C-alpha positions in Angstrom: -18.9 19.5 9.4 -21.4 18.6 6.6 -23.4 15.3 6.7 -21.4 14.0 3.7 -18.1 14.7 5.4 -19.2 13.0 8.7 -20.5 9.9 6.9 -17.4 9.5 4.8 -15.2 9.7 8.0 -17.5 7.2 9.7 -17.2 4.9 6.6 -13.4 5.2 6.7 -13.4 4.4 10.4 -15.6 1.3 9.9 -13.5 0.0 7.0 -10.0 0.5 8.4 -8.7 -1.4 11.4 -6.0 1.0 12.6 -7.1 2.2 16.1 -4.9 5.4 15.9 -6.5 6.4 12.6 -9.9 5.7 14.1 -9.1 8.0 17.1 -8.1 10.8 14.7 -11.2 10.4 12.6 -13.5 10.4 15.7 -11.8 13.6 17.0 -11.7 15.3 13.6 -12.8 18.9 13.4 -12.9 21.0 10.2 -10.7 24.0 9.9 -11.8 24.9 6.3 -14.0 23.5 3.6 -13.5 24.6 0.0 -16.1 23.9 -2.7 -14.5 23.7 -6.2 -17.5 22.8 -8.3 -15.8 19.6 -9.2 -15.4 18.6 -5.6 -14.3 19.7 -2.1 -11.2 20.0 0.0 -12.0 19.6 3.7 -9.0 20.6 5.8 -8.8 19.4 9.4 -7.4 20.9 12.6 -4.5 18.9 13.9 -4.9 16.7 17.0 -1.5 17.0 18.7 -2.8 15.2 21.9 -3.3 12.0 19.9 -0.4 9.7 18.9 0.5 10.0 15.2 -0.9 7.6 12.7 1.7 5.2 11.3 3.0 6.5 8.0 2.3 3.0 6.4 -1.5 3.4 7.0 -3.4 3.9 3.7 -7.0 4.5 4.5 -9.6 2.8 2.3 -12.1 5.4 1.1 -15.7 5.0 -0.3 -17.3 5.5 -3.7 -20.1 8.0 -3.5 -23.4 7.5 -5.4 -26.1 10.1 -5.7 -28.8 10.9 -8.2 -27.1 14.2 -9.1 -23.8 12.4 -10.0 -23.6 10.8 -13.4 -20.6 8.6 -12.6 -20.5 9.0 -8.8 -17.7 10.5 -6.9 -14.6 9.4 -5.1 -12.6 10.6 -2.1 -9.1 10.4 -0.7 -8.0 11.1 2.9 -4.6 12.7 3.2 -2.4 12.5 6.3 0.6 14.7 7.1 3.1 13.9 9.8 0.7 11.4 11.3 -2.2 13.8 11.5 -5.3 14.2 9.4 -4.5 16.9 6.8 -7.4 17.0 4.3 -10.2 15.0 2.7 -10.6 15.4 -1.1 -14.0 14.6 -2.6 -14.1 14.6 -6.4 -16.8 14.1 -9.0 -16.0 11.5 -11.6 -18.1 13.4 -14.2 -16.8 16.9 -13.7 -19.4 18.6 -11.4 -20.8 18.0 -7.9 -23.5 20.1 -6.2 -22.4 22.0 -3.2 -25.0 20.1 -1.1 -25.7 16.4 -1.6 -28.8 15.5 0.4 -29.3 11.9 -0.8 -26.2 9.7 -1.3 -24.9 6.2 -0.7 -21.4 5.2 0.3 -19.9 1.9 -1.0 -16.8 0.1 -1.9 -14.6 1.7 -4.5 -14.5 -0.2 -7.8 
């Protein structure tokens, strides 16, 4: 898992109070990571040993700021059947480098 991915999952854990979601985020392992030049799709292995996340949970996700990103980036965590499915990271200005070394996570506007 890339540093950006880990920090986003940590941010989501810290800013959401659902314990089951937190358990899934802490146990998350990446199955596949696709770079699309405008963002990423990070697919997760399922965690069938953990109880499912309630379907009503809507995880808050951070805004990403970095010198390489004109308007920053956003992200959304998708769940399927109570399991982590994938994390989408998307540039707001159309391009994101494959590696972001310096970035900050903050509240979405």
